[in-house]
C-alpha positions in Angstrom: 159.1 -82.3 45.1 156.3 -81.3 47.4 153.3 -83.7 46.8 149.8 -82.6 47.4 147.2 -85.3 47.2 143.7 -84.4 45.8 141.1 -83.9 48.5 138.1 -84.5 46.3 136.4 -87.9 46.5 137.5 -89.7 43.4 138.6 -93.2 42.4 141.8 -91.5 41.1 144.4 -90.1 43.4 146.2 -87.4 41.5 149.4 -86.1 43.0 150.7 -82.6 42.4 153.8 -80.6 43.2 156.4 -78.2 42.0 159.4 -79.7 40.3 160.7 -76.2 39.6 159.3 -72.8 40.3 160.6 -69.5 39.1 161.6 -67.0 41.7 160.3 -64.2 39.4 156.6 -64.0 40.4 155.9 -61.7 37.4 156.3 -64.6 35.0 153.2 -66.3 33.8 152.5 -69.6 35.6 152.7 -72.7 33.3 151.7 -76.2 34.3 153.0 -79.2 32.6 151.1 -82.5 33.1 152.9 -85.7 32.0 150.8 -88.8 31.7 151.9 -92.2 30.6 153.3 -95.6 31.6 150.9 -97.8 33.6 148.1 -95.2 33.4 147.4 -96.2 29.8 146.8 -99.8 30.8 144.4 -98.9 33.6 140.6 -99.1 32.9 138.9 -95.7 32.6 142.1 -93.7 32.2 140.5 -91.5 29.5 137.8 -90.3 31.8 140.4 -89.7 34.6 142.6 -87.6 32.3 139.5 -85.7 31.0 138.5 -84.7 34.5 142.1 -83.6 35.3 142.2 -81.4 32.2 138.8 -80.0 32.9 139.9 -79.1 36.5 143.1 -77.5 35.3 141.4 -75.5 32.5 139.4 -73.6 35.1 142.6 -72.1 36.5 144.3 -68.9 35.3 147.5 -70.5 33.8 148.6 -72.2 30.7 148.5 -76.0 30.7 150.6 -78.4 28.6 149.7 -82.1 28.4 152.5 -84.5 27.5 151.7 -88.1 26.8 154.5 -90.7 26.9 155.1 -94.3 27.4 152.8 -97.3 27.0 151.5 -98.9 23.8 149.2 -96.0 23.0 152.1 -93.8 22.1 
């Protein structure tokens, strides 16, 4: 996976990268964001996820959010 660290000043350090990318460039881009585990036990995680979703919603692709792990689920 190619990891790109966010360049914006933020207390949160989001990492992004392609796990799998279609060779057919005509297919619609879809982003899947998985959150869970230790994030749910971190103070302020709701605001961090909200900012990530806001940032992704400005793009021109569909976004799927998956929550898994932790006591919240």
